C-alpha positions in Angstrom: -21.8 -1.8 6.1 -21.1 1.9 5.9 -19.0 3.0 3.2 -15.8 4.8 3.3 -14.2 7.7 1.4 -11.8 6.9 -1.8 -9.4 9.4 -0.9 -5.7 9.3 -2.5 -4.3 8.5 1.1 -7.2 6.0 2.2 -5.9 4.4 -1.3 -2.0 4.6 -0.4 -2.9 2.6 3.4 -5.4 0.3 1.8 -3.0 -0.7 -0.9 -0.3 -1.1 2.0 -2.0 -3.4 4.1 -3.8 -5.5 0.6 0.1 -6.3 -0.4 1.3 -6.7 3.3 2.2 -10.3 4.4 -1.2 -11.8 5.7 -2.7 -8.4 4.5 -1.4 -7.2 7.9 0.9 -4.3 9.3 1.3 -1.5 11.5 0.8 2.7 11.4 4.5 3.2 10.8 5.2 0.6 8.7 2.4 2.2 6.2 3.5 5.8 7.2 7.0 4.8 5.8 5.9 2.9 3.0 3.3 5.7 1.7 4.9 8.8 2.7 2.0 9.7 4.7 2.4 11.4 7.9 1.7 9.1 10.9 -1.2 11.3 12.4 -3.1 10.7 9.0 -2.2 6.8 8.8 -3.5 6.5 12.3 -6.8 8.0 11.5 -7.3 6.4 8.5 -6.7 3.0 10.1 -9.0 4.0 13.2 -11.8 4.5 10.5 -10.9 1.4 8.4 -11.5 -0.4 11.7 -14.7 1.2 13.0 -16.4 0.8 9.3 -15.5 -2.7 9.3 -12.9 -2.9 6.4 -9.9 -3.8 8.7 -9.6 -5.2 12.5 -6.9 -5.1 15.1 -5.0 -8.3 15.3 -2.0 -7.9 17.7 0.2 -5.8 19.7 4.0 -5.8 20.1 6.1 -4.2 22.3 7.9 -1.7 20.7 11.4 -0.7 21.2 10.6 2.4 22.9 8.0 1.7 25.0 5.0 2.3 22.0 3.9 -1.1 21.4 3.0 -1.9 17.9 -0.6 -2.6 17.2 -1.2 -4.6 14.0 -3.9 -4.0 11.8 -5.4 -6.8 9.4 -8.0 -6.4 6.7 -11.3 -8.3 7.0 -12.9 -9.7 4.0 -14.8 -6.5 3.3 -11.2 -4.8 3.7 -9.9 -6.8 0.8 -13.0 -6.9 -1.6 -12.9 -2.8 -1.1 -9.1 -3.4 -2.2 -10.2 -5.3 -5.2 -12.8 -2.5 -6.0 -10.5 -0.1 -5.7 -8.0 -1.9 -7.9 -5.4 -1.5 -5.7 -4.6 -5.5 -5.9 -3.7 -5.2 -9.8 -0.4 -6.3 -11.2 0.4 -2.7 -11.9 0.2 -2.0 -8.0 2.1 -4.9 -6.8 4.8 -4.0 -9.4 4.4 -0.3 -7.7 4.2 -1.2 -4.4 7.8 -3.5 -4.9 9.4 -0.5 -6.7 8.6 1.6 -3.5 10.1 -1.2 -1.4 13.6 -0.9 -3.6 13.4 2.7 -3.6 13.0 2.7 0.3 15.3 0.1 0.8 17.7 2.1 -1.4 16.9 5.4 0.5 16.4 7.1 -2.6 14.5 10.5 -2.6 10.9 10.7 -3.3 11.4 12.1 -6.9 13.5 9.3 -8.2 13.2 7.6 -10.9 11.9 4.7 -9.3 9.2 6.3 -7.6 7.9 7.9 -10.2 7.7 4.5 -11.8 5.8 3.1 -9.2 3.7 6.7 -9.4 3.0 6.0 -13.2 2.0 2.3 -12.5 -0.4 3.3 -9.3 -2.0 5.7 -11.8 -2.5 5.3 -15.1 -4.4 8.8 -16.1 -0.8 10.5 -15.8 -0.5 8.6 -19.5 3.5 9.5 -20.4 3.6 8.1 -24.0 6.6 6.5 -23.5 6.1 4.4 -20.0 5.5 0.9 -20.9 3.4 -0.2 -18.2 3.5 -3.9 -18.9 7.5 -4.1 -19.4 7.5 -2.5 -16.2 5.4 -5.0 -14.1 7.1 -7.7 -16.4 10.5 -6.4 -15.3 9.2 -6.0 -11.5 7.3 -9.2 -11.1 9.0 -11.6 -13.8 6.8 -13.7 -16.6 5.1 -15.4 -14.0 3.6 -12.5 -11.9 3.8 -11.8 -8.1 3.7 -15.4 -7.0 6.6 -16.9 -8.7 
């Protein structure tokens, strides 16, 4: 199977799909969750599909005539998500924080967004940031499946 470029935007898209129910979502939703431009998301989804990391699953009629085309990670896509470590507890907690921030309509630079970014990329290394405490606060002591 051909490889795939591990760009930041591709990681965000794979993470969004990996954390969606049944690992399935559609372009506009992924664009909202990741903050990426729709054109970038659709291009990446086409690449993932062509290379066997995702598959088109269904179409739903859209509100304004454009149908929603759902894409789901394949077994190879889930392996890729694990390889890229986007299925970690930190990634799960970061995704939930971003969803909460979106539901609250918070600006991208808000404290919740910054905490999600810190959980997603531990190379930021902010000394006062306790990732384990944030994960426990977001996911609870039993983890994401509680």
